[in-house]
C-alpha positions as CSV (number, residue, x, y, z in Angstrom):
1,M,-9.9,17.0,33.6
2,A,-12.3,19.8,34.4
3,S,-11.5,23.1,35.7
4,D,-13.2,25.1,38.3
5,F,-15.7,26.0,36.1
6,K,-19.1,28.0,38.6
7,A,-21.5,26.5,35.3
8,I,-22.0,24.8,33.0
9,P,-21.5,26.6,29.5
10,L,-24.9,26.7,27.0
11,I,-24.5,26.8,22.9
12,D,-26.5,27.7,20.5
13,V,-25.6,24.9,17.7
14,G,-28.0,26.3,15.2
15,P,-25.2,27.1,13.0
16,L,-23.7,23.4,13.4
17,V,-26.5,21.5,12.7
18,G,-27.6,23.8,9.8
19,K,-24.2,23.8,7.8
20,I,-22.1,21.1,9.2
21,D,-22.6,18.5,6.3
22,D,-22.4,20.8,3.7
23,P,-18.6,20.4,2.7
24,N,-18.4,23.7,1.1
25,M,-19.1,25.5,5.0
26,A,-16.4,23.7,6.9
27,N,-15.0,27.2,6.9
28,D,-17.7,29.7,8.1
29,A,-17.7,31.8,10.8
30,D,-20.6,31.2,12.7
31,L,-19.9,27.7,12.2
32,L,-16.5,28.3,13.5
33,E,-17.6,30.3,16.3
34,V,-19.6,27.3,17.5
35,V,-16.7,25.0,16.9
36,Q,-14.8,27.2,19.2
37,M,-17.4,27.4,22.0
38,L,-17.8,23.1,21.7
39,D,-13.6,23.1,22.1
40,D,-13.7,25.3,25.4
41,A,-16.3,23.6,26.6
42,C,-14.7,19.8,26.6
43,K,-11.6,21.4,27.8
44,E,-12.9,23.4,31.0
45,A,-16.3,21.5,32.0
46,G,-17.0,18.6,29.9
47,F,-20.6,19.7,29.9
48,F,-22.3,21.8,28.1
49,Y,-26.4,22.8,27.0
50,V,-27.1,22.8,23.7
51,K,-30.0,24.8,22.5
52,G,-30.7,25.7,18.5
53,H,-30.7,21.8,18.0
54,G,-33.4,21.5,15.7
55,I,-35.8,19.1,18.2
56,A,-38.7,20.8,19.2
57,E,-39.2,21.3,22.5
58,S,-42.7,19.7,22.7
59,L,-41.2,16.4,21.6
60,M,-38.5,16.2,24.6
61,K,-41.4,17.1,27.1
62,E,-43.7,13.9,25.3
63,V,-40.6,11.5,25.8
64,R,-40.4,12.7,29.0
65,D,-44.0,12.3,29.7
66,V,-44.4,9.2,28.4
67,T,-41.8,7.9,30.5
68,R,-43.4,9.2,33.2
69,K,-46.4,7.4,32.5
70,F,-44.8,3.9,32.5
71,F,-43.3,4.3,35.4
72,H,-46.6,5.3,37.1
73,L,-48.6,1.8,36.0
74,P,-48.6,-0.8,38.6
75,Y,-45.3,-3.0,38.9
76,E,-46.9,-5.8,37.9
77,E,-47.5,-3.8,34.7
78,K,-43.6,-3.0,34.3
79,L,-42.8,-6.2,34.9
80,K,-44.5,-7.5,31.9
81,I,-41.1,-5.9,30.1
82,K,-38.1,-7.2,33.3
83,M,-34.2,-6.7,32.5
84,R,-32.9,-10.3,32.2
85,P,-29.9,-11.4,31.2
86,E,-32.0,-13.3,28.3
87,S,-33.2,-9.9,26.3
88,G,-29.1,-9.3,26.3
89,Y,-29.8,-6.5,29.4
90,R,-32.5,-4.7,27.5
91,G,-35.7,-3.7,29.7
92,Y,-37.4,-2.8,33.4
93,Q,-35.4,-2.5,36.6
94,R,-36.3,-1.6,39.4
95,I,-35.5,0.4,42.4
96,G,-31.9,-0.1,43.2
97,E,-31.5,-3.1,41.2
98,N,-28.9,-0.3,39.4
99,V,-25.4,-0.3,41.1
100,T,-22.6,2.4,40.8
101,M,-19.7,1.6,42.5
102,G,-21.3,-0.9,44.6
103,K,-24.0,1.6,46.0
104,P,-27.6,1.0,44.6
105,D,-29.2,3.5,42.7
106,M,-32.5,5.2,43.5
107,H,-34.2,4.9,40.3
108,E,-35.9,2.6,37.8
109,A,-35.4,2.6,34.4
110,I,-35.8,1.4,31.0
111,D,-32.3,0.4,29.7
112,C,-32.7,0.4,25.6
113,Y,-29.5,-0.8,23.0
114,T,-28.5,-0.5,19.5
115,P,-30.5,-4.4,18.4
116,I,-27.7,-6.8,17.9
117,R,-28.8,-10.0,16.0
118,P,-26.9,-12.8,16.9
119,G,-23.6,-13.7,15.7
120,K,-23.3,-10.3,14.3
121,Y,-19.7,-9.1,16.2
122,G,-18.9,-13.3,17.2
123,D,-18.4,-13.5,20.8
124,L,-16.8,-10.3,21.7
125,A,-21.4,-9.1,21.7
126,K,-22.8,-12.3,22.6
127,P,-24.3,-10.8,26.6
128,M,-25.8,-8.3,25.0
129,E,-27.8,-9.8,21.7
130,G,-31.5,-9.3,21.3
131,S,-33.8,-6.4,20.3
132,N,-35.6,-3.8,22.4
133,L,-38.6,-5.0,24.7
134,W,-40.7,-1.9,24.0
135,P,-44.4,-1.7,26.6
136,E,-47.8,-1.9,25.3
137,N,-48.6,0.9,27.3
138,P,-48.4,3.7,26.7
139,S,-49.3,2.4,23.5
140,N,-47.4,5.1,21.6
141,F,-44.6,4.3,23.4
142,E,-42.6,2.5,21.1
143,A,-43.7,4.7,17.7
144,L,-42.4,7.7,19.8
145,L,-39.2,6.6,21.1
146,E,-37.7,4.8,17.8
147,N,-38.4,8.5,16.2
148,Y,-36.8,10.3,19.0
149,I,-33.9,8.1,19.1
150,N,-33.2,8.8,15.4
151,L,-33.4,12.7,15.6
152,C,-30.6,12.0,18.7
153,R,-28.4,9.7,16.6
154,D,-28.6,12.6,13.8
155,L,-28.2,15.3,16.3
156,S,-25.2,13.7,18.0
157,R,-23.3,12.7,14.7
158,K,-23.5,16.6,13.9
159,I,-22.2,17.8,17.0
160,M,-19.0,14.9,16.8
161,R,-18.5,16.7,13.6
162,G,-18.0,19.4,15.2
163,I,-15.6,18.2,18.1
164,A,-13.7,16.7,15.4
165,L,-12.9,20.0,13.7
166,A,-12.4,21.4,17.4
167,L,-9.5,19.1,17.9
168,G,-8.2,19.8,14.3
169,G,-9.4,16.7,12.5
170,A,-11.3,16.4,9.7
171,I,-14.5,17.1,9.7
172,D,-16.1,12.5,9.6
173,V,-12.7,11.2,11.1
174,F,-15.2,9.8,13.8
175,E,-17.1,8.3,10.7
176,G,-16.0,5.0,9.2
177,E,-14.2,2.5,11.5
178,T,-14.5,4.8,14.8
179,A,-18.5,5.5,14.8
180,G,-19.6,5.3,11.0
181,D,-22.0,2.9,12.5
182,P,-22.6,4.3,16.0
183,F,-23.8,2.1,19.0
184,W,-26.5,3.7,21.1
185,V,-27.8,3.2,24.4
186,L,-31.2,4.7,25.5
187,R,-31.9,5.2,29.2
188,L,-35.0,6.4,30.2
189,I,-34.6,7.0,34.0
190,G,-37.5,7.9,36.8
191,Y,-36.2,9.0,40.8
192,P,-39.3,8.6,42.8
193,V,-39.4,10.0,46.4
194,D,-41.1,7.6,48.4
195,I,-38.9,5.3,48.9
196,P,-38.6,2.7,51.8
197,E,-36.6,4.2,54.6
198,E,-34.6,0.7,54.9
199,Q,-34.0,0.5,51.0
200,R,-33.2,4.6,50.3
201,T,-29.5,5.6,49.9
202,D,-28.5,9.4,49.2
203,T,-27.9,9.3,45.9
204,G,-30.1,8.7,42.4
205,C,-27.4,7.7,40.9
206,G,-23.5,7.3,42.2
207,A,-20.5,9.9,40.8
208,H,-19.4,8.5,37.2
209,T,-18.2,8.9,33.9
210,D,-20.3,7.7,30.8
211,Y,-18.5,5.5,28.6
212,G,-18.9,6.6,25.1
213,L,-18.3,9.0,23.1
214,L,-21.3,12.0,23.8
215,T,-24.0,11.6,25.9
216,L,-27.7,14.3,25.0
217,V,-29.8,14.1,28.3
218,N,-33.0,15.5,28.5
219,Q,-34.3,16.2,31.8
220,D,-37.4,18.0,33.9
221,D,-37.4,21.2,33.5
222,D,-37.9,22.3,36.8
223,I,-35.9,20.1,39.4
224,C,-32.7,20.6,40.2
225,A,-30.8,17.1,40.7
226,L,-28.2,16.5,37.9
227,E,-24.7,17.2,39.6
228,V,-21.3,17.7,37.7
229,Q,-17.8,18.0,39.7
230,N,-15.5,20.5,39.1
231,R,-11.7,20.4,39.8
232,S,-11.4,21.7,43.1
233,G,-14.4,18.8,44.1
234,E,-17.1,21.0,44.3
235,W,-20.8,19.9,42.6
236,I,-22.3,22.6,40.5
237,Y,-26.1,21.9,39.6
238,A,-26.7,21.6,35.7
239,T,-30.0,23.4,36.3
240,P,-32.9,22.6,34.3
241,I,-33.0,25.2,31.0
242,P,-35.8,24.3,29.1
243,G,-35.8,23.3,25.4
244,T,-31.8,22.3,25.7
245,F,-30.2,19.3,26.0
246,V,-27.4,18.8,29.0
247,C,-24.6,17.3,26.8
248,N,-21.4,15.5,28.1
249,I,-18.5,13.9,26.7
250,G,-17.4,9.9,27.7
251,D,-14.5,7.1,28.2
252,M,-14.6,6.8,24.4
253,L,-13.5,10.2,23.5
254,K,-10.7,10.4,26.1
255,V,-8.8,7.9,25.1
256,W,-9.4,9.2,21.2
257,S,-8.0,12.2,22.2
258,N,-5.0,11.4,23.8
259,G,-6.8,12.7,26.6
260,I,-7.0,16.9,25.5
261,Y,-10.9,15.7,26.7
262,Q,-11.4,14.5,29.5
263,P,-15.3,13.1,30.9
264,T,-16.2,14.7,33.9
265,L,-17.7,12.8,36.9
266,H,-21.7,13.3,37.4
267,R,-24.4,12.0,39.7
268,V,-28.0,12.4,40.6
269,V,-29.2,13.4,43.8
270,N,-33.0,14.2,43.6
271,N,-34.2,15.9,46.7
272,S,-36.8,17.5,45.3
273,P,-40.3,16.3,46.5
274,H,-41.4,15.6,43.4
275,Y,-41.0,12.2,41.1
276,R,-37.9,13.4,38.9
277,V,-37.7,11.8,35.1
278,S,-34.3,11.4,32.8
279,V,-34.2,10.5,29.6
280,A,-29.9,9.9,28.4
281,F,-29.0,9.4,24.9
282,F,-25.7,7.5,24.6
283,Y,-23.9,8.4,21.3
284,E,-21.2,5.3,21.1
285,S,-18.5,4.2,18.8
286,N,-18.8,1.1,16.4
287,F,-19.4,-1.7,18.6
288,D,-16.4,-3.4,17.8
289,A,-14.1,-0.2,17.0
290,A,-10.5,-0.7,18.8
291,I,-10.3,2.8,20.8
292,E,-6.8,4.4,21.0
293,P,-5.0,7.5,21.3
294,V,-5.2,8.9,16.9
295,E,-1.8,10.3,15.7
296,F,-2.8,13.7,15.4
297,C,-4.0,14.5,18.8
298,R,-0.9,12.5,20.3
299,E,1.2,14.9,18.3
300,K,-0.6,17.9,20.5
301,T,0.4,16.2,23.8
302,G,4.0,15.2,23.8
303,G,3.7,12.2,20.6
304,A,3.1,9.1,23.5
305,A,0.1,7.6,23.8
306,K,-1.2,8.0,26.9
307,Y,-4.2,5.2,27.0
308,E,-3.7,1.7,25.6
309,K,-6.0,0.5,23.2
310,V,-10.0,-0.3,24.3
311,V,-12.5,-2.3,22.1
312,Y,-16.0,-0.1,22.9
313,G,-18.4,-3.3,23.3
314,E,-15.7,-5.4,25.7
315,H,-16.0,-1.9,28.1
316,L,-19.7,-1.9,27.2
317,V,-20.1,-5.5,28.2
318,K,-17.8,-5.8,31.3
319,K,-19.8,-2.4,32.2
320,V,-23.2,-4.0,31.5
321,L,-22.4,-7.4,33.3
322,T,-21.4,-5.6,37.1
323,N,-24.0,-2.9,37.0
324,F,-27.2,-4.7,37.8
325,V,-28.5,-6.9,41.1
326,M,-31.3,-8.6,39.6
């Protein structure tokens, strides 16, 4: 459970990003300082900003800009990539089609997932088999986003290596059967302001925790809307800091760490008069990974497993099949 934090910590992960893949640098003082900050942030808030991450601020903005251009297209154009069960729940969903805790969310979005070829995971992934639906307009959308996904995936892997050290594990403990072939999810989200009164609810996205290991959020620089709940139940703004990602940990890390790290409830309330864009990259375990409390984390928490084993793909499919009204 998060502490009574009043602000989300900011971590310069430059030393980690630059050195974490060098096995001779695992005891580097600057790298270990970042590892300690990650440990503190995961325990205290479950959220943290990262700077010094190596992804150009201009690229982060370009991704938000191309997302905004798509959402400002005529509705008929956006429907060309409409999300359907037949697309493996990939594609565009309009305002109110995403549901959190039974309540329609006041946002539109494009959902993208790691492509899954038919039969790859047997029946486990059948509802989500397929490839992503990329719009033809803007014309640079697909190439830009695929490059961005690759960069976010590599950054997430490096941060997870730091988290492995923070928990006291081997640097590559999340790789192999846990997240050696990490599933990823990308949600491009737009929060309009001109929603008809009869359709409007009070939240852009209802309170929830994320499903996987780590989330990177690339949000507009000038709108406060993402809120994070501390232990006292107060909602703390994740105020935008240009050039940073807002990061948070998810359900699979809670189980894997036996509760040493806990995901934190968060929501989006867009009270701004301006359309808001947020691009969330979710770094998950292997789709078919069976996640359970790892032995060295059990030893730190009394010896007993606090959580039962969870197959990530089952967890995700269950969420996906109940998250949308189509």
